[in-house]
C-alpha positions in Angstrom: -86.4 -47.1 71.5 -84.5 -47.8 68.2 -81.3 -48.4 70.2 -82.9 -50.9 72.3 -84.6 -52.8 69.5 -81.4 -52.8 67.6 -79.5 -54.1 70.6 -81.8 -57.2 70.9 -80.0 -58.5 67.6 -76.5 -57.9 69.0 -76.3 -60.9 71.2 -75.9 -64.2 69.4 -78.7 -66.8 69.5 -76.4 -69.8 70.3 -78.3 -72.1 72.5 -76.8 -73.1 75.9 -77.7 -75.9 78.2 -77.7 -73.7 81.3 -81.1 -73.4 82.9 -80.6 -69.7 84.0 -79.5 -68.7 80.5 -82.6 -70.5 79.0 -85.0 -68.6 81.3 -83.3 -65.3 80.7 -83.4 -65.8 76.9 -87.1 -66.7 77.1 -88.0 -63.6 79.0 -85.8 -61.4 76.8 -87.5 -62.8 73.6 -90.9 -61.8 75.0 -89.7 -58.3 75.9 -88.0 -57.9 72.5 -91.4 -58.8 70.9 -93.1 -56.2 73.0 -90.7 -53.5 72.0 -90.6 -54.5 68.3 -94.4 -54.3 68.1 -94.3 -50.8 69.8 -91.7 -49.6 67.4 -93.7 -50.7 64.5 -96.8 -49.1 65.9 -94.9 -45.8 66.5 -93.3 -45.9 62.9 -96.7 -46.5 61.2 -98.5 -43.8 63.2 -95.6 -41.3 63.3 -95.8 -37.9 61.8 -94.3 -34.4 62.4 -96.4 -33.8 65.5 -95.9 -37.2 67.2 -92.2 -37.4 66.6 -91.1 -36.3 70.1 -93.9 -38.0 72.1 -92.8 -40.2 75.0 -93.9 -43.8 74.9 -95.0 -45.8 77.9 -94.3 -49.5 78.5 -95.6 -51.9 81.1 -93.3 -54.7 82.2 -93.7 -57.3 84.8 -91.0 -57.4 87.5 -89.3 -60.5 86.0 -89.2 -58.7 82.6 -87.8 -55.6 84.0 -85.1 -57.5 85.9 -83.9 -59.5 82.9 -84.1 -56.3 80.7 -81.9 -54.5 83.1 -79.4 -57.4 83.1 -79.6 -57.3 79.3 -78.8 -53.6 79.0 -75.7 -54.2 81.3 -74.6 -57.0 79.1 -75.2 -55.2 75.7 -73.6 -51.9 76.9 -70.3 -53.6 77.0 -70.5 -54.7 73.3 -69.2 -52.3 70.7 -71.9 -49.7 70.0 -71.7 -46.0 69.2 -71.8 -43.6 72.2 -75.3 -42.5 71.7 -76.7 -46.1 71.8 -74.6 -47.0 74.8 -75.8 -43.9 76.7 -79.5 -44.8 75.9 -79.0 -48.3 77.0 -77.4 -47.1 80.3 -80.2 -44.6 80.8 -82.8 -47.4 80.4 -80.9 -49.7 82.7 -80.6 -47.0 85.3 -84.3 -46.2 85.2 -85.1 -49.9 85.5 -82.8 -50.1 88.4 -84.4 -47.2 90.3 -87.9 -48.7 89.5 -86.9 -52.1 90.8 -85.3 -50.9 94.0 
């Protein structure tokens, strides 16, 4: 989850006038907010026994679609191997769920 939350800050926030980019940016901002809230909740309530616990998320179809596109876009930016593999794993899982 940390790799995904970190990757939300990788892409620059320069505004474009293209409608599709504005829609994608709006949806990704909402998804980023969900993941940041979840990350803060996990960090606040984390201890030795809940460290390896899996976390569940509920996304709408539109959010999942744009998150998948975002992971594809961000995985081409310079990241370390672990973060790149995590983003690819998330993208592949989203792709399977959307198919």
